[in-house]
C-alpha positions as CSV (number, residue, x, y, z in Angstrom):
1,M,-36.1,-6.8,-111.4
2,E,-39.6,-5.7,-112.9
3,K,-40.5,-2.3,-111.7
4,E,-43.5,-2.2,-109.2
5,T,-46.6,0.0,-109.9
6,I,-47.8,1.9,-106.9
7,L,-51.0,3.5,-106.7
8,L,-50.6,6.9,-105.1
9,S,-53.4,8.9,-103.2
10,G,-52.7,12.2,-101.5
11,P,-49.3,13.6,-100.8
12,S,-46.2,11.3,-102.2
13,L,-43.7,10.0,-99.7
14,K,-41.0,12.0,-101.3
15,N,-42.9,15.3,-101.0
16,D,-44.0,14.5,-97.3
17,T,-40.4,13.6,-96.6
18,I,-38.8,16.8,-97.8
19,F,-41.6,19.0,-96.3
20,Y,-41.4,17.1,-92.9
21,G,-37.4,17.0,-93.2
22,A,-37.2,20.7,-93.4
23,A,-39.6,21.5,-90.9
24,T,-37.7,19.2,-88.2
25,L,-34.5,20.8,-89.2
26,V,-35.8,24.1,-88.2
27,E,-37.5,22.9,-85.0
28,R,-34.5,20.9,-83.9
29,F,-32.2,23.8,-84.5
30,I,-35.0,25.9,-82.4
31,S,-34.9,23.2,-79.6
32,F,-31.2,23.3,-79.6
33,L,-31.1,26.8,-78.8
34,I,-32.9,25.9,-75.4
35,I,-29.4,24.3,-74.1
36,P,-27.4,27.4,-74.4
37,L,-30.5,29.6,-73.1
38,L,-30.8,27.3,-69.8
39,T,-27.2,26.4,-69.3
40,K,-26.1,30.0,-69.5
41,T,-28.9,31.4,-67.4
42,L,-30.0,29.0,-64.5
43,S,-27.7,26.6,-62.2
44,Q,-26.8,23.1,-63.1
45,E,-29.3,21.7,-60.6
46,L,-32.1,23.6,-62.3
47,Y,-31.2,22.5,-65.7
48,G,-31.2,18.8,-64.6
49,V,-34.8,19.7,-63.1
50,W,-35.5,20.9,-66.7
51,T,-34.4,17.6,-68.2
52,Q,-36.1,15.3,-65.5
53,I,-39.4,16.8,-66.5
54,I,-38.9,16.2,-70.0
55,V,-37.6,12.7,-69.6
56,T,-40.2,11.6,-67.1
57,S,-43.1,13.2,-69.1
58,G,-42.0,10.9,-71.8
59,L,-42.5,7.6,-69.5
60,L,-45.8,8.9,-68.3
61,L,-46.9,9.8,-71.8
62,Q,-46.9,6.0,-73.2
63,I,-49.4,5.3,-70.1
64,V,-51.7,8.0,-70.9
65,L,-52.0,7.6,-74.5
66,V,-52.7,3.8,-74.2
67,G,-50.8,3.4,-77.6
68,F,-53.4,5.0,-79.8
69,H,-51.3,7.7,-81.4
70,T,-49.1,4.8,-82.9
71,A,-52.4,2.4,-83.6
72,A,-53.9,5.2,-85.7
73,V,-51.0,5.1,-88.3
74,R,-51.2,1.4,-88.7
75,F,-55.1,1.1,-89.2
76,L,-56.5,4.4,-90.3
77,S,-54.5,4.6,-93.3
78,G,-57.3,5.0,-95.9
79,A,-60.3,4.8,-93.7
80,K,-63.3,6.9,-94.9
81,N,-65.9,6.2,-92.2
82,K,-65.7,9.7,-90.7
83,Q,-68.9,9.4,-88.4
84,E,-67.9,6.2,-86.6
85,L,-64.3,7.4,-86.4
86,S,-65.3,10.6,-84.7
87,G,-67.3,9.0,-82.0
88,I,-64.3,6.6,-81.3
89,F,-62.1,9.5,-81.2
90,H,-63.8,11.4,-78.4
91,R,-64.3,8.3,-76.4
92,M,-60.4,8.0,-76.5
93,L,-60.1,11.6,-75.7
94,A,-62.0,10.9,-72.7
95,V,-59.6,8.0,-71.5
96,V,-56.7,10.2,-72.2
97,L,-58.2,12.9,-70.2
98,L,-59.0,10.5,-67.3
99,N,-55.9,9.0,-67.4
100,S,-54.1,12.5,-67.1
101,L,-56.3,13.7,-64.3
102,I,-55.2,10.4,-62.2
103,I,-51.5,11.1,-62.5
104,I,-52.2,14.9,-61.6
105,V,-54.1,13.7,-58.5
106,F,-51.1,11.4,-57.8
107,A,-48.8,14.2,-58.3
108,F,-50.5,16.4,-55.8
109,L,-51.2,13.4,-53.0
110,F,-47.4,12.3,-53.3
111,T,-45.5,15.3,-54.2
112,P,-42.6,14.7,-51.6
113,S,-41.9,11.1,-52.5
114,L,-42.0,11.9,-56.1
115,S,-39.8,15.1,-55.8
116,K,-37.4,12.4,-54.1
117,I,-37.6,10.0,-57.1
118,M,-37.4,13.0,-60.0
119,F,-34.8,15.3,-58.3
120,A,-33.3,13.4,-55.4
121,S,-34.3,16.5,-53.2
122,L,-37.4,17.9,-51.7
123,R,-36.2,21.3,-52.8
124,F,-37.9,21.0,-56.1
125,S,-41.1,19.5,-54.8
126,K,-43.2,22.4,-56.5
127,F,-42.2,21.1,-59.8
128,I,-44.1,17.8,-59.3
129,P,-47.7,19.0,-60.1
130,L,-46.4,21.3,-62.6
131,S,-44.9,18.1,-64.1
132,G,-48.3,16.6,-64.2
133,F,-49.9,19.6,-66.4
134,F,-46.9,19.4,-68.6
135,L,-48.0,15.7,-69.2
136,V,-51.4,16.5,-70.0
137,G,-50.2,19.2,-72.6
138,E,-47.8,16.8,-74.2
139,A,-50.4,14.0,-74.1
140,L,-53.3,16.1,-75.8
141,F,-51.0,17.0,-78.3
142,E,-49.8,13.6,-79.3
143,L,-53.2,12.6,-79.3
144,V,-54.3,14.8,-82.1
145,S,-50.9,14.5,-83.9
146,G,-51.4,10.9,-84.2
147,F,-54.7,11.6,-85.8
148,L,-53.1,13.9,-88.4
149,R,-50.4,11.4,-89.1
150,A,-52.6,8.9,-89.7
151,R,-54.7,10.9,-92.4
152,K,-51.4,11.8,-94.1
153,E,-51.5,15.4,-93.4
154,I,-47.9,15.7,-92.6
155,R,-47.4,19.1,-94.1
156,L,-50.1,20.6,-91.7
157,L,-48.6,18.3,-88.9
158,S,-45.0,19.7,-89.4
159,I,-46.4,23.3,-89.2
160,Y,-48.0,22.3,-85.8
161,Y,-44.9,20.7,-84.3
162,L,-42.7,23.8,-85.5
163,L,-45.3,26.2,-83.8
164,K,-45.2,23.8,-80.6
165,N,-41.2,23.7,-80.2
166,A,-40.8,27.4,-81.5
167,G,-43.2,28.3,-78.9
168,R,-41.2,26.8,-75.9
169,I,-37.9,28.6,-77.1
170,V,-39.7,32.0,-77.4
171,I,-41.5,31.7,-74.0
172,L,-38.4,30.6,-72.2
173,A,-36.3,33.3,-73.5
174,I,-39.2,36.1,-72.7
175,A,-40.0,34.7,-69.6
176,I,-36.3,34.4,-68.1
177,L,-34.3,37.1,-70.2
178,V,-36.9,39.8,-70.3
179,F,-39.4,39.2,-67.2
180,H,-36.8,37.6,-65.3
181,L,-39.0,34.9,-64.3
182,N,-37.9,31.7,-62.4
183,L,-38.0,28.1,-64.2
184,F,-41.4,27.3,-62.7
185,W,-43.2,30.3,-64.2
186,A,-41.6,29.6,-67.4
187,I,-42.6,26.0,-67.7
188,A,-46.1,27.0,-66.5
189,L,-46.3,29.6,-69.5
190,I,-45.3,26.7,-71.5
191,V,-48.0,24.4,-70.6
192,A,-50.6,27.1,-71.1
193,F,-49.5,27.7,-74.6
194,Q,-49.2,24.2,-75.7
195,L,-52.7,23.4,-74.2
196,F,-54.1,26.4,-76.2
197,L,-52.4,25.1,-79.4
198,T,-53.7,21.9,-78.8
199,I,-57.4,23.0,-78.4
200,F,-56.9,25.1,-81.5
201,I,-56.1,22.2,-83.6
202,Y,-58.8,19.7,-82.1
203,A,-61.4,22.7,-82.8
204,K,-60.1,23.3,-86.4
205,K,-59.3,19.5,-87.6
206,I,-60.2,16.9,-85.5
207,L,-63.7,15.4,-87.2
208,R,-62.8,11.6,-87.0
209,K,-61.4,8.9,-84.7
210,I,-58.8,6.0,-84.3
211,G,-59.5,2.7,-82.4
212,L,-58.6,-0.9,-82.7
213,V,-57.6,-1.8,-79.1
214,S,-56.3,-5.3,-80.0
215,F,-53.5,-3.9,-81.6
216,S,-52.9,-0.6,-79.4
217,L,-52.6,-2.3,-76.0
218,P,-49.3,-3.8,-76.1
219,L,-48.0,-0.7,-77.2
220,V,-48.8,0.8,-73.9
221,P,-45.9,-1.4,-71.9
222,Y,-44.0,-1.3,-75.0
223,G,-43.6,2.7,-75.1
224,F,-42.9,2.3,-71.4
225,L,-40.1,-0.1,-72.1
226,I,-38.7,2.2,-74.9
227,W,-39.1,5.3,-72.5
228,G,-37.1,3.2,-70.0
229,N,-34.4,1.9,-72.3
230,N,-33.8,5.6,-73.4
231,F,-33.8,7.4,-70.0
232,V,-33.4,5.1,-67.0
233,D,-29.9,5.8,-67.1
234,R,-30.6,9.4,-65.8
235,Y,-31.9,7.9,-62.4
236,F,-29.2,5.5,-61.9
237,I,-26.8,8.5,-62.6
238,L,-28.8,10.9,-60.1
239,H,-29.2,8.2,-57.3
240,I,-25.5,6.9,-57.9
241,L,-23.8,10.2,-58.9
242,S,-25.6,13.3,-58.5
243,I,-27.7,15.9,-60.1
244,N,-24.8,17.7,-61.6
245,D,-23.7,14.5,-63.2
246,V,-27.3,14.3,-64.5
247,S,-27.0,18.0,-66.2
248,I,-23.7,17.2,-67.8
249,Y,-24.9,13.9,-69.1
250,A,-28.0,15.7,-70.3
251,V,-26.2,18.1,-72.4
252,A,-24.0,15.5,-74.0
253,Y,-27.2,13.4,-74.8
254,S,-28.8,16.4,-76.2
255,L,-25.8,16.5,-78.9
256,A,-26.1,12.9,-79.4
257,A,-30.0,13.1,-79.9
258,I,-29.5,15.5,-82.7
259,G,-28.7,12.2,-84.8
260,G,-32.3,11.6,-84.3
261,I,-33.6,13.7,-86.7
262,F,-32.6,11.4,-89.5
263,Y,-34.8,8.7,-88.2
264,S,-37.4,10.7,-87.3
265,I,-37.7,12.5,-90.7
266,L,-37.3,9.1,-92.6
267,G,-39.7,7.2,-90.3
268,F,-42.0,9.9,-89.7
269,T,-43.3,9.9,-93.2
270,L,-42.3,6.5,-94.0
271,Y,-44.7,4.4,-92.0
272,P,-47.9,5.8,-93.4
273,H,-46.8,5.1,-96.6
274,L,-45.5,1.4,-95.9
275,A,-49.0,0.8,-94.1
276,K,-50.6,2.0,-97.1
277,L,-48.6,-0.3,-99.5
278,W,-49.1,-3.4,-96.7
279,N,-52.9,-2.9,-96.5
280,D,-53.0,-2.9,-100.5
281,G,-51.0,-6.2,-100.7
282,D,-47.9,-5.0,-102.2
283,K,-45.1,-5.9,-99.8
284,I,-42.4,-6.0,-102.4
285,A,-42.7,-2.4,-103.0
286,A,-42.9,-1.9,-99.3
287,A,-39.8,-3.7,-98.6
288,E,-38.0,-1.9,-101.5
289,I,-39.2,1.4,-100.1
290,L,-37.6,0.3,-96.6
291,R,-34.3,-0.4,-98.2
292,K,-33.8,2.6,-99.5
293,V,-34.7,4.4,-96.6
294,I,-32.0,2.4,-94.8
295,K,-29.2,3.3,-97.1
296,Y,-30.1,7.0,-96.7
297,Y,-30.3,6.9,-92.9
298,L,-26.9,5.3,-93.0
299,F,-25.4,7.8,-95.4
300,F,-26.7,10.7,-93.2
301,V,-26.0,9.3,-89.7
302,L,-22.6,8.0,-90.2
303,P,-20.8,11.2,-90.8
304,F,-22.8,12.8,-88.0
305,I,-21.3,10.4,-85.3
306,A,-17.8,11.1,-86.6
307,V,-18.2,15.0,-86.6
308,L,-19.9,15.2,-82.9
309,T,-17.4,13.0,-81.5
310,I,-14.5,14.6,-82.8
311,L,-15.6,18.1,-82.4
312,S,-17.8,17.7,-78.9
313,S,-15.6,19.7,-76.5
314,P,-15.7,23.0,-79.1
315,I,-19.5,22.5,-79.7
316,I,-20.1,22.1,-75.9
317,K,-18.2,25.3,-75.1
318,I,-20.0,27.4,-77.7
319,V,-23.6,26.3,-76.9
320,S,-22.9,26.1,-73.2
321,T,-20.2,26.2,-70.6
322,A,-16.9,24.4,-69.9
323,A,-18.7,23.0,-66.9
324,Y,-20.7,20.8,-69.2
325,I,-17.8,19.3,-71.1
326,S,-17.8,15.5,-71.0
327,N,-15.3,13.0,-72.4
328,W,-15.4,12.4,-76.1
329,Q,-15.9,8.5,-75.5
330,I,-19.3,9.4,-73.6
331,I,-20.4,11.6,-77.1
332,F,-19.3,8.5,-79.1
333,W,-21.0,5.9,-77.3
334,L,-24.2,8.0,-77.0
335,S,-24.1,8.9,-80.6
336,V,-23.5,5.3,-81.6
337,G,-26.3,4.0,-79.6
338,I,-28.8,6.6,-80.8
339,G,-27.7,5.6,-84.3
340,I,-28.2,2.1,-83.8
341,F,-31.8,3.0,-82.2
342,G,-32.8,4.8,-85.4
343,F,-31.8,1.6,-87.3
344,Y,-33.9,-0.2,-84.7
345,Q,-37.1,2.3,-85.4
346,L,-37.0,2.0,-89.1
347,N,-36.8,-1.9,-89.0
348,A,-39.6,-2.4,-86.4
349,Y,-42.1,-0.9,-88.7
350,S,-42.3,-4.3,-90.3
351,I,-43.1,-5.7,-87.1
352,L,-46.1,-3.5,-86.5
353,L,-47.3,-4.1,-89.8
354,A,-47.3,-7.8,-89.2
355,N,-49.2,-7.1,-86.0
356,R,-46.2,-8.6,-83.8
357,T,-46.6,-6.0,-81.2
358,L,-46.1,-8.7,-78.4
359,L,-42.9,-9.6,-80.2
360,N,-41.8,-5.9,-79.9
361,L,-42.9,-5.8,-76.3
362,G,-40.9,-8.9,-75.4
363,V,-37.6,-7.6,-77.2
364,S,-37.9,-4.2,-75.4
365,A,-38.2,-5.8,-72.2
366,V,-35.0,-7.8,-72.8
367,A,-33.2,-4.6,-73.9
368,V,-34.5,-2.7,-70.9
369,V,-33.2,-5.5,-68.6
370,A,-29.8,-5.4,-70.0
371,N,-29.7,-1.5,-69.6
372,V,-30.5,-2.0,-66.0
373,I,-27.7,-4.6,-65.5
374,F,-25.3,-2.8,-67.3
375,N,-25.9,0.6,-65.7
376,I,-25.8,-0.9,-62.3
377,L,-22.6,-2.6,-63.1
378,L,-20.8,0.2,-65.0
379,I,-21.7,3.7,-63.4
380,P,-20.1,3.0,-59.9
381,S,-17.0,2.5,-61.7
382,M,-17.0,4.3,-65.0
383,G,-19.2,7.1,-64.0
384,I,-21.6,8.5,-66.9
385,L,-19.3,6.8,-69.5
386,G,-20.8,3.7,-68.2
387,A,-24.6,4.7,-68.6
388,A,-23.5,5.6,-72.3
389,I,-22.1,2.3,-72.9
390,A,-25.1,0.5,-71.3
391,R,-27.3,2.5,-73.5
392,F,-25.3,1.4,-76.7
393,I,-25.4,-2.3,-75.7
394,S,-29.7,-2.1,-74.9
395,N,-29.9,-0.5,-78.2
396,A,-27.7,-3.1,-80.1
397,V,-30.0,-5.8,-78.6
398,L,-33.1,-4.0,-79.9
399,A,-31.6,-3.3,-83.2
400,F,-30.1,-6.8,-84.0
401,W,-33.2,-8.7,-82.6
402,I,-35.8,-6.6,-84.7
403,T,-34.0,-6.3,-87.6
404,K,-33.4,-10.2,-87.9
405,V,-37.0,-10.9,-87.4
406,G,-38.5,-8.1,-89.1
407,K,-36.9,-9.4,-92.6
408,K,-39.6,-12.2,-92.4
409,Y,-42.1,-9.8,-93.0
410,L,-40.4,-7.2,-95.2
411,P,-37.3,-8.8,-96.6
412,Y,-35.0,-6.7,-98.3
413,S,-31.2,-6.8,-99.1
414,F,-28.8,-4.9,-96.8
415,P,-26.9,-2.1,-98.9
416,L,-23.4,-3.6,-97.8
417,S,-21.2,-2.1,-100.6
418,T,-22.8,1.5,-100.2
419,A,-22.4,0.9,-96.6
420,V,-18.8,0.1,-96.8
421,K,-18.2,3.2,-99.0
422,M,-19.8,5.6,-96.4
423,V,-17.9,4.1,-93.6
424,L,-14.5,4.7,-95.6
425,A,-15.4,8.2,-96.5
426,T,-16.4,8.7,-92.5
427,V,-12.9,7.5,-92.0
428,V,-11.3,10.0,-94.2
429,I,-13.2,13.1,-92.6
430,S,-12.6,11.9,-89.3
431,L,-8.5,12.1,-90.1
432,F,-9.4,15.5,-91.6
433,L,-11.0,16.9,-88.2
434,V,-8.4,15.4,-86.0
435,I,-5.8,17.1,-88.1
436,V,-7.6,20.4,-88.1
437,K,-8.3,20.3,-84.4
438,Y,-4.7,19.7,-83.8
439,Y,-3.2,22.4,-85.4
440,I,-5.9,25.1,-85.3
441,S,-8.3,26.3,-81.8
442,L,-11.7,25.6,-82.9
443,D,-13.2,27.6,-80.0
444,N,-14.4,30.0,-82.4
445,C,-17.7,29.7,-83.9
446,W,-16.8,30.6,-87.3
447,R,-13.9,28.4,-87.5
448,L,-15.9,25.5,-86.2
449,I,-18.6,25.9,-88.8
450,I,-15.7,26.1,-91.6
451,A,-14.2,22.9,-90.5
452,I,-17.7,21.1,-90.4
453,V,-18.6,22.4,-93.6
454,L,-15.3,21.3,-95.2
455,A,-15.7,18.1,-93.9
456,I,-19.2,17.6,-95.1
457,V,-17.7,18.9,-98.8
458,I,-15.4,16.1,-98.5
459,Y,-17.5,13.5,-97.6
460,G,-19.9,14.6,-100.4
461,S,-17.0,14.4,-102.8
462,I,-16.2,11.0,-102.0
463,D,-19.8,10.0,-102.3
464,L,-20.1,11.3,-105.7
465,L,-17.2,8.8,-106.9
466,G,-18.4,5.8,-108.5
467,K,-21.9,4.8,-109.8
468,K,-23.9,4.3,-106.6
469,S,-23.8,8.0,-105.3
470,I,-26.3,8.6,-102.8
471,L,-26.6,12.4,-103.5
472,L,-27.2,11.7,-107.2
473,Q,-30.1,9.6,-106.2
474,L,-31.5,12.2,-103.5
475,K,-31.1,14.5,-106.4
476,K,-33.4,12.4,-108.6
477,N,-35.9,12.3,-105.8
478,L,-35.9,16.1,-105.5
479,A,-36.4,16.5,-109.2
480,P,-40.0,17.1,-110.3
481,S,-42.1,13.9,-110.4
482,P,-43.4,13.0,-114.0
483,P,-47.1,13.8,-114.7
484,S,-49.3,10.8,-113.0
485,S,-51.7,9.1,-115.5
486,P,-55.7,9.5,-115.1
487,L,-55.9,6.7,-112.9
488,G,-53.3,8.3,-110.5
489,E,-50.4,5.4,-111.4
490,R,-46.8,5.7,-111.9
491,K,-43.9,3.4,-111.6
492,L,-41.5,3.0,-108.6
493,G,-38.2,4.0,-110.1
494,E,-34.7,2.9,-108.9
495,G,-33.9,6.5,-107.6
496,E,-37.2,6.8,-105.7
497,L,-38.1,6.5,-102.5
């Protein structure tokens, strides 16, 4: 096929992905440290309270933001009218602040009822108003972040995300370990820090605005439904089982959610570039980029699922305590479910580019209904394993439907031969880890690390066999780009994103 010409303006997709990927890996590692910090210093109930605040904020965040943080990326790539954008941004900021205020007032007025819903107890009522302020910090940060992402300031945004999450772990550690404050005051300090960081970004960087309500309005219920699909199981576990089961499930989910870094890194930098190519009318190049990103995603996520499933028990013992250990099947279904959700996320960009947000809304609604039904059916008989399986089923509905429809707008050929090779390599390292785990105790941190490193080496070695090595393609991507022509144009090669 003849190589397609792509006009490059600003940072390249390759450089954005590398920089954001590095920042995300550091940020996820820092965030991961919250698990041992909280599970080893707080009761299971308080850790359950922390996780409930996080996931509930995710639900309300979609309502407060009105979907503008996503709509900005679709429509502001390449926009230049700064004066008009600035006026729209401040009107949108006013809407977000008003929504946040309404939710905070609601939290104060209905504290007992909300405490029963969020925590299944009145003992944690004081956390309800605090959750409202936590939400305000999250919403404002996401609003200014959406703007920076739309303007392709990925490197700067990566630094801010890193600061935000590093600040959380530092504040929690100092508050709990040094000053011996309780969880309430630790979260209050996090809220203050995040609001300060957001105000700093706003004062230093926000000069313009985002809009297009007709596109973004369907994203409000869509975001709500995606949240529901991802976290409604917590509420079923809470009310059918107990808050202790929520905490065990939350640790398992936190481990499985590490796999989200792969689609987060790839998708975060991919979407603005796809939007630029789409707006320029170059759909062929956009489809080719999407195909390559799907291939890279599968390369990373498949071995991750295998390693995490087999080594889940020793990993949980090291980062937490034995009280949080769950069945390997729970880790497997959660990991596969999150992996499939990543596949959905990457393919959903074609739906957004085609302005089919209502279709995305409908598919999400079907997935949530399936999730709710299977949670009700499976949790009473299977416990938290039933919730993990319900998550897998609902995400499979999302991924299959959206991928099928999305190919109408960005048609690409699925890298089947490469995927088969990856699956076989994953089977090999799975057998290796099962044997190692059978003969050697991996409760020691260094033994565990060595086993994981050896599995990665084996996986990489298998990939290097043959002509279609993903690692060799990535090596080409990491190599310095050839000088651009005076017009800023260069060719999209086979080994490039």
